[in-house]
Structure formats: C-alpha cells, structure tokens
C-alpha positions as CSV (number, residue, x, y, z in Angstrom):
1,M,15.1,-4.3,-24.2
2,N,18.1,-5.2,-22.0
3,E,18.3,-3.5,-18.7
4,E,21.3,-3.6,-16.5
5,Y,20.6,-4.2,-12.7
6,T,21.9,-1.3,-10.6
7,P,21.6,-1.9,-6.8
8,D,20.0,0.7,-4.7
9,I,23.3,1.2,-2.4
10,L,23.2,2.9,1.2
11,T,26.4,3.8,3.1
12,V,25.7,4.3,6.9
13,A,28.1,5.0,9.8
14,D,27.6,3.4,13.0
15,E,28.3,4.9,16.6
16,E,31.8,4.2,16.4
17,G,32.0,6.1,13.0
18,N,32.8,2.5,11.1
19,E,31.0,2.8,7.6
20,H,28.7,-0.1,6.6
21,T,27.4,-0.5,3.0
22,F,24.1,-2.2,2.4
23,E,22.0,-2.8,-0.7
24,I,18.2,-1.7,-0.3
25,L,16.1,-4.6,-1.3
26,D,12.5,-3.3,-0.5
27,S,11.2,-0.4,1.3
28,I,7.4,-0.1,3.2
29,E,5.6,2.7,4.4
30,T,2.7,2.3,7.0
31,D,0.3,5.1,8.1
32,T,3.0,6.1,10.8
33,D,6.4,4.8,10.1
34,R,8.8,4.1,7.1
35,Y,10.8,0.6,7.1
36,V,13.7,-0.8,4.9
37,A,15.0,-4.3,4.3
38,V,18.8,-4.4,3.3
39,T,21.4,-6.9,2.9
40,A,25.4,-6.1,3.2
41,Y,26.6,-5.1,0.0
42,Y,30.1,-5.7,-1.2
43,D,32.2,-4.6,-4.4
44,D,34.1,-7.9,-4.4
45,P,32.0,-10.6,-5.7
46,E,33.8,-13.3,-3.7
47,E,32.9,-11.5,-0.4
48,M,29.3,-11.2,-1.7
49,I,29.3,-15.3,-2.2
50,E,31.0,-15.7,1.3
51,D,28.2,-13.7,3.0
52,D,25.3,-15.1,4.7
53,G,22.7,-12.9,2.9
54,E,21.0,-12.0,6.2
55,L,18.2,-9.7,5.8
56,I,18.2,-6.9,8.0
57,I,14.9,-4.8,8.7
58,L,15.4,-1.3,10.0
59,K,13.0,1.6,10.9
60,V,13.8,4.9,9.3
61,E,13.4,7.9,12.2
62,E,13.5,11.5,11.9
63,T,15.3,13.8,14.2
64,D,15.4,17.4,13.5
65,G,14.9,16.9,10.1
66,D,17.8,14.4,9.6
67,S,17.0,10.6,8.7
68,F,18.5,7.7,10.2
69,L,18.0,3.9,10.5
70,A,17.5,2.2,14.0
71,P,16.6,-1.4,15.0
72,I,13.0,-2.2,15.6
73,E,12.8,-2.5,19.5
74,D,9.1,-3.8,19.7
75,D,8.9,-7.7,19.0
76,A,5.5,-7.5,17.7
77,E,6.4,-4.4,15.6
78,F,9.4,-6.3,14.1
79,D,7.4,-9.5,13.6
80,E,4.5,-7.7,11.6
81,I,6.8,-5.7,9.5
82,A,9.2,-8.8,8.8
83,A,6.2,-10.6,7.7
84,I,5.2,-8.2,5.2
85,F,8.9,-8.0,4.0
86,E,9.2,-11.8,3.6
87,E,6.1,-11.9,1.7
88,R,6.9,-9.3,-0.8
89,L,10.7,-10.5,-1.3
90,S,10.1,-14.4,-1.0
91,E,9.1,-14.0,-5.0
92,I,12.5,-12.8,-5.7
93,Y,14.7,-14.3,-3.0
94,D,14.9,-17.7,-1.3
95,I,14.1,-16.8,2.5
96,T,14.6,-19.3,5.2
97,D,13.6,-18.7,8.8
98,E,16.8,-19.0,11.1
99,N,14.8,-19.0,14.4
C-alpha cells in the first residue's frame, strides 16, 4: 500500500497580524500541559531547501476557551520538553544541538 505523505499544517498570526505557516512534527501532553514541535513550512520546495530547519517548541495555552501557542519561558521546563521531543524525533530527523 502506497501512502502519500500529508503534512499537518498550522497557520498562526503573530502580534502584528503577520501569518506564519508551520508543519507540526510532533506533540506531547503531560499531566498539566500540551506542547508542539514545529518547523517552518513552505509551499515552494526551493524555500524549504534554503530554510535552516530549526525545531521550534511551543506550549499550547488556553484562555477563555481559545487555544494559542506561546514560547516556554521557564528554562528548566523548556530543557525537559526539548529533550523529550529530541529523543522522539531523532528516529526520523537528524537533530543537531546549536547551543
């Protein structure tokens, strides 16, 4: 059976109203929070090749029934969640630490 890959695409607007498109690579849920790992998504394959492929990890927050994505402000929380994503995604992607 030949299954065609269909990316899970997410478009978000920043505070200035600019839209950004991401591909959701993975998501995890802890006892208290949800997180997503995304990377920039482009319709043009040339743009995709030129992109650095940065893994972006965001927290899903809820306010008044609406969900939004926010950066993880706590360094320890970020390090813990990033390690989980890196372990899970390392089987599929070549991940290098830029720090």
